C-alpha positions in Angstrom: -83.4 40.2 60.5 -86.8 41.8 60.7 -88.5 42.7 57.4 -90.8 45.7 57.2 -93.9 46.1 55.0 -93.8 49.1 52.6 -95.9 51.2 55.0 -93.9 50.3 58.1 -90.7 50.9 56.1 -91.9 54.4 55.1 -93.0 55.1 58.7 -89.6 54.2 60.0 -87.9 56.4 57.4 -90.3 59.3 58.2 -89.7 58.8 61.9 -86.0 59.1 61.4 -86.5 62.3 59.4 -88.8 63.9 61.9 -86.7 63.0 64.9 -84.2 65.6 63.8 -86.8 68.2 63.0 -89.2 68.0 66.0 -88.9 67.7 69.8 -88.8 64.0 70.8 -90.7 62.1 73.5 -89.4 58.7 74.7 -91.9 55.8 74.4 -90.9 53.1 76.9 -93.2 50.5 75.4 -91.7 50.4 72.0 -88.2 51.5 72.8 -88.4 54.2 70.1 -87.9 57.9 70.5 -90.8 59.4 68.5 -92.3 62.8 67.8 -95.2 63.8 69.9 -98.7 63.5 68.4 -99.0 67.2 67.9 -95.7 67.4 66.0 -96.8 64.5 63.8 -100.3 65.5 62.9 -100.1 69.2 62.4 -99.1 68.9 58.7 -101.7 69.8 56.1 -102.9 67.1 53.8 -101.5 68.9 50.8 -98.0 68.8 52.3 -97.8 64.9 52.2 -98.3 62.2 49.7 -100.9 59.6 50.4 -98.1 57.1 51.3 -96.4 59.5 53.6 -99.7 60.5 55.2 -100.5 56.8 55.9 -97.0 56.5 57.3 -97.7 59.3 59.7 -100.8 57.7 60.9 -98.9 54.4 61.4 -96.3 56.2 63.5 -99.0 57.7 65.7 -100.5 54.2 66.2 -97.1 52.8 67.1 -96.5 55.5 69.7 -99.9 55.3 71.3 -100.3 51.5 71.4 -99.6 49.7 74.7 -99.6 45.9 75.1 -101.2 46.2 78.6 -104.3 47.7 77.0 -104.9 44.8 74.6 -108.4 43.4 75.3 -108.6 39.9 76.5 -111.0 39.2 73.7 -108.1 39.4 71.3 -106.5 36.4 72.9 -107.5 33.1 74.5 -107.2 34.5 78.0 -110.2 35.8 80.0 -109.7 37.8 83.1 -112.3 37.8 85.9 -111.8 39.4 89.3 -108.0 39.4 88.7 -108.0 35.6 87.9 -107.0 34.5 84.4 -108.6 31.6 82.5 -107.6 30.0 79.3 -110.5 29.8 76.9 -110.6 26.8 74.5 -111.6 26.9 70.9 -115.3 26.5 70.1 -116.4 22.9 70.8 -119.4 20.8 69.8 -121.3 18.9 72.4 -119.5 15.6 71.3 -116.2 17.3 72.0 -117.0 18.1 75.7 -115.6 15.8 78.4 -117.7 12.7 78.7 -118.5 13.2 82.4 -120.5 16.4 81.7 -121.7 15.8 78.1 -125.1 14.7 79.1 -125.7 17.4 81.7 -124.6 20.6 79.9 -127.7 22.5 78.5 -128.1 22.5 74.8 -126.3 25.2 72.8 -124.9 25.7 69.3 -121.3 25.6 70.6 -119.3 25.6 73.8 -115.9 26.8 75.2 -114.1 25.4 78.2 -112.5 27.7 80.8 -109.4 26.5 82.5 -107.6 28.4 85.2 -104.2 29.6 84.1 -101.6 27.6 86.0 -99.8 29.2 89.0 -96.7 28.4 90.8 -96.7 25.9 93.6 -96.1 28.7 96.1 -99.0 30.7 94.8 -101.2 27.6 94.7 -100.6 26.8 98.3 -101.1 30.4 99.4 -104.5 30.6 97.6 -105.7 27.3 99.0 -104.3 28.1 102.5 -106.3 31.3 102.7 -109.4 29.5 101.5 -109.0 26.8 104.1 -108.4 29.2 107.0 -111.7 30.9 106.2 -113.6 27.6 106.0 -112.1 26.0 109.1 -111.7 29.0 111.4 -113.8 27.2 114.1 -112.4 23.7 113.6 -110.1 22.8 116.6 -108.2 20.1 114.7 -107.5 22.5 111.8 -106.3 25.2 114.2 -104.1 22.6 116.0 -102.6 21.5 112.6 -101.8 25.2 111.8 -100.1 25.6 115.1 -98.1 22.4 114.8 -97.4 22.6 111.1 -99.1 19.3 110.3 -101.4 20.6 107.5 -100.6 19.2 104.0 -101.9 20.9 100.9 -101.6 19.2 97.4 -102.8 19.7 93.9 -105.7 17.3 93.4 -104.3 16.1 90.1 -101.1 15.0 91.9 -102.8 12.8 94.5 -102.6 9.1 93.6 -105.9 7.4 94.3 -108.0 10.6 94.5 -110.8 10.1 91.9 -113.6 12.3 90.5 -111.9 15.6 91.6 -112.1 17.4 88.3 -114.1 20.6 88.0 -115.6 21.9 84.7 -116.5 25.4 83.6 -118.2 25.7 80.3 -119.5 28.8 78.3 -122.4 28.3 76.0 -123.1 30.1 72.7 -126.0 30.4 70.3 -125.8 30.0 66.5 -124.8 33.7 66.1 -121.9 33.2 68.5 -123.6 35.1 71.3 -122.9 34.1 74.9 -126.0 32.6 76.4 -124.9 31.2 79.7 -122.3 29.1 81.7 -122.2 25.7 83.3 -120.1 24.7 86.2 -119.7 21.4 87.8 -117.5 20.5 90.8 -115.9 17.1 91.5 -117.1 14.5 94.0 -113.9 13.0 95.3 -115.2 12.1 98.8 -116.5 8.8 97.4 -113.0 7.7 96.3 -111.3 4.9 98.1 -108.4 7.1 99.2 -110.7 9.6 100.9 -112.6 6.9 102.7 -109.5 5.1 103.9 -107.9 8.2 105.3 -111.2 9.1 106.9 -111.2 5.7 108.6 -107.7 6.5 109.9 -109.0 9.6 111.7 -107.5 12.1 109.3 -109.4 15.3 108.5 -109.6 16.1 104.8 -110.6 19.0 102.6 -111.0 18.7 98.9 -112.5 21.0 96.3 -111.8 23.9 94.1 -111.1 27.6 94.8 -110.9 29.9 91.8 -110.9 26.7 89.8 -107.7 25.5 91.5 -108.5 21.9 92.5 -106.9 21.0 95.9 -106.6 18.2 98.4 -105.6 18.9 102.0 -105.4 16.7 105.1 -104.3 17.0 108.7 -104.5 14.9 111.9 -108.0 14.6 113.4 -108.8 15.9 116.8 -108.3 12.5 118.4 -105.0 11.7 116.6 -101.6 12.4 118.0 -99.8 15.1 116.0 
């Protein structure tokens, strides 16, 4: 059972009273049928007690609020160019990943940005579009597309692929002001797996697009598909 604060309780009671006295407008977001703003707010201040007046204001807020308009700054999700990132709590330099700790510029505090996870289907589609753009003139890649021999994987799921991680860090001053960002990509081409598959003649693509780290491979031009 949901409990109501005194103000919300009064607002709910007032809402029920005014529903019978004023034309109603359906609000799809809250699921309530509420009086319109003009019906609510056209009462003189002398007509209502302070508590009832506050209740009227609360009703207007309930009717007008929409979850889709909640700013990202009120949550730990940041949206850029339609891509969502999870923002960490404020971190000290010592709390940053060891691999980047010595390279990140000095700041009072830091926050890590991590791409919000997507489904495997969406992941493959995003990476596929990125690869098609990169390798549009590569004969072996085009052959792999035609013959269905292109394999796309999440970098974190590939055993033996090392140093693939990417890091995106926001930096802040003592007042909490945003003063810059640091990004570092991985260097997986030095890993033993990458080198061994290269020796076999496989073509490989590894990197990050929109902070989705991927590994892809396909038969080289001189290999039989």
